[in-house]
GULOLO-827015 format. One line per field, with one value per atom (N, C-alpha, C): residue number from 0; residue in three letters; atom name; x, y, z. Coordinates in nm, 4 decimals, padded with zeros to 6 digits, always signed. Layout:
nr	(NUM,...)
rest	(ala,...)
atom	(CA,...)
X	(X,...)
Y	(Y,...)
Z	(Z,...)
END
This chain:
nr	(0,0,0,1,1,1,2,2,2,3,3,3,4,4,4,5,5,5,6,6,6,7,7,7,8,8,8,9,9,9,10,10,10,11,11,11,12,12,12,13,13,13,14,14,14,15,15,15,16,16,16,17,17,17,18,18,18,19,19,19,20,20,20,21,21,21,22,22,22,23,23,23,24,24,24,25,25,25,26,26,26,27,27,27,28,28,28,29,29,29,30,30,30,31,31,31,32,32,32,33,33,33,34,34,34,35,35,35,36,36,36,37,37,37,38,38,38,39,39,39,40,40,40,41,41,41,42,42,42,43,43,43,44,44,44,45,45,45,46,46,46,47,47,47,48,48,48,49,49,49,50,50,50,51,51,51,52,52,52,53,53,53,54,54,54,55,55,55,56,56,56,57,57,57,58,58,58,59,59,59,60,60,60,61,61,61,62,62,62,63,63,63,64,64,64,65,65,65,66,66,66,67,67,67,68,68,68,69,69,69,70,70,70,71,71,71,72,72,72,73,73,73,74,74,74,75,75,75,76,76,76,77,77,77,78,78,78,79,79,79,80,80,80,81,81,81,82,82,82,83,83,83,84,84,84,85,85,85,86,86,86,87,87,87,88,88,88,89,89,89,90,90,90,91,91,91,92,92,92,93,93,93,94,94,94,95,95,95,96,96,96,97,97,97,98,98,98,99,99,99,100,100,100,101,101,101,102,102,102,103,103,103,104,104,104,105,105,105,106,106,106,107,107,107,108,108,108,109,109,109,110,110,110,111,111,111,112,112,112,113,113,113,114,114,114,115,115,115,116,116,116,117,117,117,118,118,118,119,119,119,120,120,120,121,121,121,122,122,122,123,123,123,124,124,124,125,125,125,126,126,126,127,127,127,128,128,128,129,129,129,130,130,130)
rest	(met,met,met,pro,pro,pro,ser,ser,ser,tyr,tyr,tyr,ser,ser,ser,ile,ile,ile,gly,gly,gly,gln,gln,gln,ala,ala,ala,ala,ala,ala,arg,arg,arg,leu,leu,leu,leu,leu,leu,gly,gly,gly,val,val,val,ser,ser,ser,ser,ser,ser,glu,glu,glu,thr,thr,thr,val,val,val,arg,arg,arg,arg,arg,arg,trp,trp,trp,ala,ala,ala,asp,asp,asp,gly,gly,gly,gly,gly,gly,arg,arg,arg,leu,leu,leu,arg,arg,arg,met,met,met,asp,asp,asp,arg,arg,arg,asp,asp,asp,gly,gly,gly,ser,ser,ser,gly,gly,gly,asn,asn,asn,arg,arg,arg,val,val,val,ile,ile,ile,asp,asp,asp,gly,gly,gly,val,val,val,gly,gly,gly,leu,leu,leu,ala,ala,ala,ala,ala,ala,phe,phe,phe,ala,ala,ala,lys,lys,lys,glu,glu,glu,arg,arg,arg,gly,gly,gly,ala,ala,ala,gly,gly,gly,leu,leu,leu,his,his,his,ala,ala,ala,val,val,val,pro,pro,pro,glu,glu,glu,asp,asp,asp,val,val,val,pro,pro,pro,thr,thr,thr,ser,ser,ser,val,val,val,arg,arg,arg,asn,asn,asn,ala,ala,ala,phe,phe,phe,val,val,val,gly,gly,gly,ile,ile,ile,val,val,val,thr,thr,thr,ala,ala,ala,val,val,val,arg,arg,arg,leu,leu,leu,asp,asp,asp,asp,asp,asp,val,val,val,ala,ala,ala,ala,ala,ala,gln,gln,gln,val,val,val,glu,glu,glu,val,val,val,gln,gln,gln,ser,ser,ser,gly,gly,gly,pro,pro,pro,his,his,his,arg,arg,arg,leu,leu,leu,val,val,val,ser,ser,ser,leu,leu,leu,val,val,val,thr,thr,thr,arg,arg,arg,glu,glu,glu,ala,ala,ala,val,val,val,glu,glu,glu,glu,glu,glu,leu,leu,leu,gly,gly,gly,leu,leu,leu,asp,asp,asp,val,val,val,gly,gly,gly,val,val,val,thr,thr,thr,val,val,val,thr,thr,thr,ala,ala,ala,arg,arg,arg,val,val,val,lys,lys,lys,ser,ser,ser,thr,thr,thr,ser,ser,ser,val,val,val,his,his,his,val,val,val,asp,asp,asp,leu,leu,leu,pro,pro,pro)
atom	(N,CA,C,N,CA,C,N,CA,C,N,CA,C,N,CA,C,N,CA,C,N,CA,C,N,CA,C,N,CA,C,N,CA,C,N,CA,C,N,CA,C,N,CA,C,N,CA,C,N,CA,C,N,CA,C,N,CA,C,N,CA,C,N,CA,C,N,CA,C,N,CA,C,N,CA,C,N,CA,C,N,CA,C,N,CA,C,N,CA,C,N,CA,C,N,CA,C,N,CA,C,N,CA,C,N,CA,C,N,CA,C,N,CA,C,N,CA,C,N,CA,C,N,CA,C,N,CA,C,N,CA,C,N,CA,C,N,CA,C,N,CA,C,N,CA,C,N,CA,C,N,CA,C,N,CA,C,N,CA,C,N,CA,C,N,CA,C,N,CA,C,N,CA,C,N,CA,C,N,CA,C,N,CA,C,N,CA,C,N,CA,C,N,CA,C,N,CA,C,N,CA,C,N,CA,C,N,CA,C,N,CA,C,N,CA,C,N,CA,C,N,CA,C,N,CA,C,N,CA,C,N,CA,C,N,CA,C,N,CA,C,N,CA,C,N,CA,C,N,CA,C,N,CA,C,N,CA,C,N,CA,C,N,CA,C,N,CA,C,N,CA,C,N,CA,C,N,CA,C,N,CA,C,N,CA,C,N,CA,C,N,CA,C,N,CA,C,N,CA,C,N,CA,C,N,CA,C,N,CA,C,N,CA,C,N,CA,C,N,CA,C,N,CA,C,N,CA,C,N,CA,C,N,CA,C,N,CA,C,N,CA,C,N,CA,C,N,CA,C,N,CA,C,N,CA,C,N,CA,C,N,CA,C,N,CA,C,N,CA,C,N,CA,C,N,CA,C,N,CA,C,N,CA,C,N,CA,C,N,CA,C,N,CA,C,N,CA,C,N,CA,C,N,CA,C,N,CA,C,N,CA,C,N,CA,C,N,CA,C,N,CA,C,N,CA,C,N,CA,C,N,CA,C,N,CA,C,N,CA,C,N,CA,C,N,CA,C,N,CA,C,N,CA,C,N,CA,C)
X	(+14.3675,+14.2364,+14.2442,+14.1904,+14.1959,+14.1073,+14.1479,+14.0627,+14.0465,+13.9399,+13.9034,+13.8891,+13.9316,+13.9110,+13.7645,+13.7226,+13.5859,+13.5581,+13.6511,+13.6331,+13.6231,+13.7076,+13.7022,+13.5689,+13.5249,+13.3971,+13.2824,+13.2880,+13.1831,+13.1750,+13.2896,+13.2890,+13.2311,+13.2681,+13.2175,+13.0669,+13.0182,+12.8756,+12.7924,+12.8569,+12.7858,+12.7201,+12.7850,+12.7325,+12.8461,+12.8140,+12.9165,+12.9935,+13.1112,+13.1906,+13.1141,+13.0398,+12.9623,+12.8549,+12.7951,+12.6946,+12.7586,+12.8772,+12.9478,+12.9790,+13.0230,+13.0508,+12.9241,+12.8112,+12.6850,+12.6439,+12.6600,+12.6271,+12.7141,+12.8422,+12.9331,+12.8971,+12.8754,+12.8400,+12.7070,+12.6165,+12.4867,+12.4879,+12.6046,+12.6165,+12.5750,+12.5467,+12.5041,+12.6224,+12.7401,+12.8594,+12.9751,+13.0393,+13.1467,+13.2773,+13.3400,+13.4709,+13.5681,+13.6938,+13.8017,+13.9025,+14.0077,+14.1184,+14.2408,+14.3128,+14.4369,+14.5501,+14.6712,+14.7864,+14.8123,+14.7648,+14.7827,+14.6650,+14.5637,+14.4466,+14.3373,+14.3565,+14.2533,+14.1419,+14.0196,+13.9061,+13.9091,+13.8945,+13.8945,+13.7832,+13.7429,+13.6397,+13.7039,+13.6873,+13.7472,+13.6656,+13.7332,+13.6718,+13.5553,+13.5657,+13.4570,+13.3321,+13.3490,+13.2350,+13.1721,+13.2559,+13.2044,+13.1302,+13.1830,+13.1161,+12.9788,+12.9708,+12.8421,+12.7431,+12.7895,+12.7028,+12.6547,+12.7452,+12.7090,+12.6051,+12.6213,+12.5269,+12.3896,+12.3871,+12.2609,+12.1939,+12.2743,+12.2218,+12.1635,+12.2317,+12.1822,+12.0535,+12.0332,+11.9115,+11.7970,+11.8230,+11.7170,+11.7110,+11.8066,+11.8061,+11.8576,+11.9273,+11.9745,+11.9295,+11.8700,+11.8142,+11.9208,+11.8839,+11.9723,+11.9301,+12.0195,+11.9813,+11.9479,+11.8704,+11.8278,+11.9427,+12.0470,+12.1548,+12.2750,+12.2518,+12.3616,+12.4245,+12.5561,+12.6209,+12.6027,+12.5892,+12.5745,+12.7084,+12.7184,+12.8439,+12.8584,+12.9795,+13.0093,+13.0752,+13.0278,+13.0848,+13.0890,+12.9874,+12.9679,+13.0771,+13.1387,+13.2376,+13.1814,+13.1743,+13.1178,+13.2266,+13.2720,+13.3661,+13.2847,+13.3296,+13.2545,+13.3410,+13.2735,+13.3415,+13.2917,+13.3841,+13.3476,+13.2724,+13.1520,+13.0696,+13.0638,+13.0994,+13.1003,+13.1861,+13.2521,+13.3276,+13.2962,+13.2477,+13.2195,+13.3105,+13.3899,+13.4879,+13.4476,+13.4710,+13.4545,+13.5930,+13.6028,+13.7323,+13.7914,+13.7071,+13.7541,+13.6951,+13.5697,+13.4984,+13.4830,+13.4456,+13.4205,+13.3097,+13.2354,+13.1326,+13.1741,+13.1812,+13.2217,+13.1052,+13.0592,+12.9531,+13.0149,+12.9680,+13.0191,+12.9015,+12.9136,+12.8134,+12.8728,+12.8078,+12.8523,+12.7364,+12.7435,+12.6295,+12.5088,+12.3960,+12.2779,+12.2788,+12.3858,+12.3893,+12.4646,+12.4026,+12.4668,+12.5031,+12.6311,+12.6771,+12.7369,+12.7156,+12.7701,+12.8528,+12.9751,+13.0652,+13.1052,+13.0996,+13.1477,+13.2826,+13.3848,+13.5212,+13.5874,+13.7108,+13.7828,+13.8354,+13.8539,+13.9138,+14.0548,+14.1251,+14.2603,+14.2621,+14.1640,+14.1580,+14.1360,+14.0476,+14.0209,+14.1486,+14.2187,+14.3412,+14.4509,+14.4671,+14.5709,+14.5446,+14.4166,+14.3811,+14.3719,+14.3698,+14.3566,+14.2181,+14.1159,+13.9801,+13.9293,+13.8743,+13.8180,+13.7188,+13.6354,+13.5368,+13.6090,+13.5608,+13.6184,+13.7176,+13.7521,+13.8484,+13.7755,+13.8351,+13.7795,+13.8117,+13.7114,+13.7296,+13.6513,+13.6757,+13.5937,+13.5307,+13.3976,+13.3257,+13.2964,+13.3348,+13.3101,+13.2086,+13.1010,+12.9904,+12.9872,+12.9873,+12.9738,+12.8733,+12.7631,+12.6560,+12.6087,+12.6295,+12.5865,+12.7044,+12.8249,+12.9439,+12.9857,+13.0248,+13.0770,+13.2206,+13.3152,+13.4572,+13.4986,+13.5894,+13.6318,+13.7797,+13.8120,+13.9495,+13.9840,+14.1081,+14.1542,+14.1821,+14.1571,+14.1790,+14.3259)
Y	(+20.0648,+20.0524,+20.0998,+20.0220,+20.0635,+20.1841,+20.2620,+20.3708,+20.3504,+20.4081,+20.3845,+20.5157,+20.5142,+20.6293,+20.6300,+20.7375,+20.7481,+20.6369,+20.6111,+20.5073,+20.3680,+20.3390,+20.2088,+20.1905,+20.2936,+20.2862,+20.2664,+20.3347,+20.3223,+20.1790,+20.1164,+19.9779,+19.8834,+19.9028,+19.8165,+19.8334,+19.9547,+19.9826,+19.9602,+19.9398,+19.9150,+20.0387,+20.1548,+20.2812,+20.3571,+20.4733,+20.5545,+20.6362,+20.6821,+20.7699,+20.8977,+20.9479,+21.0700,+21.0504,+20.9319,+20.9034,+20.9077,+20.8496,+20.8523,+20.9967,+21.0790,+21.2203,+21.2923,+21.2667,+21.3307,+21.2881,+21.1585,+21.1116,+21.1807,+21.1975,+21.2643,+21.4123,+21.4775,+21.6201,+21.6438,+21.5460,+21.5563,+21.5112,+21.4684,+21.4283,+21.2855,+21.2054,+21.0668,+20.9729,+21.0096,+20.9264,+21.0173,+20.9855,+21.0708,+21.0469,+21.1576,+21.1522,+21.2421,+21.2053,+21.2858,+21.3116,+21.3836,+21.4076,+21.3325,+21.2708,+21.2039,+21.3061,+21.2601,+21.3488,+21.4284,+21.3782,+21.4471,+21.5358,+21.5392,+21.6219,+21.5515,+21.4224,+21.3472,+21.3067,+21.3009,+21.2586,+21.1070,+21.0598,+20.9169,+20.8854,+20.7596,+20.7103,+20.6023,+20.6101,+20.5055,+20.3776,+20.2640,+20.1347,+20.1032,+20.1406,+20.1122,+20.1915,+20.3185,+20.4005,+20.3492,+20.3060,+20.2525,+20.1215,+20.0373,+19.9110,+19.9369,+20.0331,+20.0663,+20.1178,+20.2036,+20.2573,+20.1455,+20.0548,+19.9433,+19.8537,+19.8311,+19.7474,+19.8146,+19.9439,+20.0191,+20.0159,+20.0345,+20.0359,+19.9002,+19.7925,+19.6582,+19.6276,+19.6939,+19.6742,+19.7603,+19.8354,+19.9170,+20.0583,+20.0965,+20.2318,+20.3341,+20.2876,+20.3724,+20.3063,+20.3807,+20.3242,+20.2535,+20.1400,+20.0633,+20.0909,+20.1430,+20.1719,+20.0444,+20.0601,+19.9459,+19.8833,+19.9598,+19.9103,+19.8581,+19.7982,+19.7420,+19.6273,+19.6285,+19.5198,+19.3863,+19.2802,+19.1482,+19.0768,+18.9756,+18.9000,+18.8090,+18.7748,+18.6820,+18.5602,+18.4428,+18.3170,+18.3099,+18.3635,+18.3502,+18.4147,+18.5204,+18.5933,+18.7309,+18.7637,+18.8902,+18.9719,+19.0800,+19.1697,+19.2554,+19.2654,+19.3424,+19.3892,+19.4399,+19.4938,+19.4194,+19.3848,+19.3150,+19.4122,+19.3709,+19.4563,+19.4066,+19.2808,+19.2270,+19.1014,+19.0819,+18.9601,+18.9184,+18.7968,+18.7425,+18.6224,+18.6280,+18.5224,+18.4391,+18.3087,+18.2146,+18.1552,+18.0558,+17.9935,+17.9299,+17.8654,+17.7936,+17.8490,+17.8902,+17.9314,+18.0829,+18.1296,+18.2725,+18.2889,+18.3978,+18.4346,+18.5679,+18.5724,+18.6935,+18.7379,+18.8623,+18.9183,+19.0118,+18.9998,+19.0800,+19.1459,+19.2745,+19.3457,+19.3709,+19.3171,+19.3333,+19.3944,+19.5260,+19.5944,+19.5709,+19.5247,+19.5002,+19.3624,+19.2847,+19.1470,+19.1359,+19.0696,+19.0393,+18.8916,+18.8610,+18.7229,+18.6936,+18.5737,+18.5332,+18.4074,+18.4088,+18.2951,+18.2457,+18.1149,+18.0536,+17.9911,+18.0406,+17.9945,+17.9724,+17.9281,+17.9103,+18.0449,+18.0527,+18.1719,+18.1922,+18.0811,+18.0858,+18.1525,+18.1192,+18.1791,+18.3294,+18.3719,+18.5147,+18.5872,+18.5288,+18.5914,+18.5934,+18.4830,+18.4773,+18.5756,+18.5920,+18.6847,+18.8293,+18.8502,+18.9858,+19.0439,+18.9587,+19.0054,+19.0876,+19.2032,+19.2932,+19.3834,+19.4501,+19.5414,+19.6461,+19.6654,+19.7647,+19.7109,+19.5823,+19.5218,+19.4740,+19.4972,+19.4492,+19.3015,+19.2225,+19.0794,+19.0394,+18.9194,+18.8580,+18.7343,+18.7307,+18.6131,+18.5243,+18.3995,+18.3038,+18.2019,+18.1879,+18.1023,+17.9761,+17.8624,+17.7343,+17.6535,+17.6193,+17.5451,+17.6266,+17.5774,+17.6515,+17.7046,+17.6991,+17.7472,+17.8822,+17.9726,+18.1034,+18.1103,+18.1227,+18.1346,+18.2791,+18.3288,+18.4681,+18.4733,+18.5506,+18.5700,+18.7185,+18.7503,+18.8873,+18.9138,+19.0395,+19.0685,+19.0624)
Z	(+16.8514,+16.7917,+16.6475,+16.5559,+16.4153,+16.3883,+16.2893,+16.2406,+16.0905,+16.0353,+15.8971,+15.8220,+15.6968,+15.6091,+15.5660,+15.5054,+15.4558,+15.3547,+15.2635,+15.1624,+15.2226,+15.3217,+15.3871,+15.4590,+15.5297,+15.6006,+15.5015,+15.3893,+15.2874,+15.2367,+15.2103,+15.1614,+15.2662,+15.3924,+15.4991,+15.5199,+15.5004,+15.5211,+15.3959,+15.2812,+15.1570,+15.0990,+15.1184,+15.0657,+14.9976,+14.9399,+14.8755,+14.9794,+14.9400,+15.0268,+15.0572,+14.9593,+14.9796,+15.0857,+15.0907,+15.1946,+15.3325,+15.3461,+15.4745,+15.5133,+15.4174,+15.4458,+15.4923,+15.4245,+15.4649,+15.6050,+15.6364,+15.7706,+15.8751,+15.8444,+15.9380,+15.9511,+15.8386,+15.8421,+15.9127,+15.9065,+15.9720,+16.1167,+16.1660,+16.3056,+16.3355,+16.2332,+16.2563,+16.2779,+16.2282,+16.2373,+16.2773,+16.3889,+16.4410,+16.3659,+16.3253,+16.2598,+16.3335,+16.3259,+16.3819,+16.2710,+16.3031,+16.2086,+16.2586,+16.1634,+16.2011,+16.2024,+16.2243,+16.2316,+16.1053,+15.9915,+15.8641,+15.8278,+15.9140,+15.8867,+15.8089,+15.7788,+15.7072,+15.8024,+15.7493,+15.8300,+15.8464,+15.9712,+16.0007,+16.1009,+16.1003,+16.1911,+16.2757,+16.4085,+16.4917,+16.4770,+16.4892,+16.4660,+16.5574,+16.6858,+16.7799,+16.7420,+16.7063,+16.6644,+16.5365,+16.4418,+16.3162,+16.3400,+16.4282,+16.4602,+16.5223,+16.6135,+16.6764,+16.5724,+16.4837,+16.3793,+16.2869,+16.2483,+16.1602,+16.2268,+16.3568,+16.4299,+16.4373,+16.4662,+16.4697,+16.3326,+16.2301,+16.0937,+16.0571,+16.0967,+16.0712,+16.1463,+16.2600,+16.3388,+16.2872,+16.1786,+16.1200,+16.1738,+16.2576,+16.3121,+16.2119,+16.1088,+16.0001,+15.8702,+15.7826,+15.6595,+15.5766,+15.5202,+15.4330,+15.2891,+15.2045,+15.0661,+14.9890,+14.8845,+14.8035,+14.7259,+14.6941,+14.6093,+14.6879,+14.8052,+14.8838,+14.8053,+14.7867,+14.7126,+14.7845,+14.7092,+14.7696,+14.7709,+14.8515,+14.8602,+14.7394,+14.7114,+14.6032,+14.6659,+14.6327,+14.6805,+14.8321,+14.8973,+15.0408,+15.1264,+15.0787,+15.1569,+15.1893,+15.3183,+15.3634,+15.4328,+15.3712,+15.4376,+15.5321,+15.6555,+15.7536,+15.8680,+15.9684,+16.0854,+16.2087,+16.2982,+16.4207,+16.5106,+16.5542,+16.6402,+16.7838,+16.8074,+16.9435,+16.9484,+17.0628,+17.0895,+17.2321,+17.2465,+17.3797,+17.4009,+17.5094,+17.5364,+17.6562,+17.6463,+17.7560,+17.7804,+17.8644,+17.8903,+17.7648,+17.6836,+17.5658,+17.4366,+17.4392,+17.3182,+17.3114,+17.1923,+17.1717,+17.0688,+17.0829,+16.9858,+16.9255,+16.7917,+16.7205,+16.6333,+16.6529,+16.5704,+16.4678,+16.3433,+16.2327,+16.1631,+16.1346,+16.0558,+15.9187,+15.8157,+15.6777,+15.6006,+15.5792,+15.5188,+15.6075,+15.5517,+15.6339,+15.7011,+15.6808,+15.7297,+15.8614,+15.9598,+16.0880,+16.0857,+16.1065,+16.1084,+16.2450,+16.2934,+16.4221,+16.4002,+16.4494,+16.4361,+16.5746,+16.5937,+16.7169,+16.6862,+16.7542,+16.7313,+16.8663,+16.8648,+16.9908,+17.0407,+17.1693,+17.2300,+17.1740,+17.1549,+17.1006,+16.9628,+16.8783,+16.7444,+16.7535,+16.8423,+16.8599,+16.9037,+16.9977,+17.0482,+16.9418,+16.8679,+16.7646,+16.6510,+16.6130,+16.5046,+16.5519,+16.6825,+16.7349,+16.7088,+16.7128,+16.6856,+16.8026,+16.7703,+16.8702,+16.7992,+16.8736,+16.8156,+16.7318,+16.6079,+16.5193,+16.4182,+16.4260,+16.3342,+16.2083,+16.0922,+15.9661,+15.9489,+15.9101,+15.8859,+15.7610,+15.7143,+15.6107,+15.6706,+15.6727,+15.7220,+15.6028,+15.6122,+15.5047,+15.5543,+15.4793,+15.5208,+15.4356,+15.5017,+15.4333,+15.5142,+15.4525,+15.5185,+15.6382,+15.7584,+15.8776,+15.9570,+15.9011,+15.9712,+15.9167,+16.0058,+15.9657,+16.0153,+15.9240,+15.9575,+15.9381,+16.0218,+16.0164,+15.9802,+15.8744,+15.8286,+15.8367,+15.8644,+15.8513,+15.7056,+15.6575,+15.5155,+15.4771)
END
């Protein structure tokens, strides 16, 4: 399972590193220490927090960066698999994106809750790329 540094989490959530530290110190976002003693956030916990924040459970600051050229860097918050198809939910700052792709694509890319992806939107299609 991937883990994220404070800076990586801040970029995915569209806030400053200091905001992420305050959330952790205030008990809103769980952090652990890695083998070197650095503070890290596990991907599943970060995905849950991003999803809650996108649903309005955590305030979204006014200065959230916007996407450029329809590319949204975010964190996978849910993956639903069928025999052939899959639904991938991505939280990018305050934006929730849903992509319908093949099960094969999900397996080949290793998409799972907590993984960082870039969602690319063209017309009504959302494509998911690994960074």
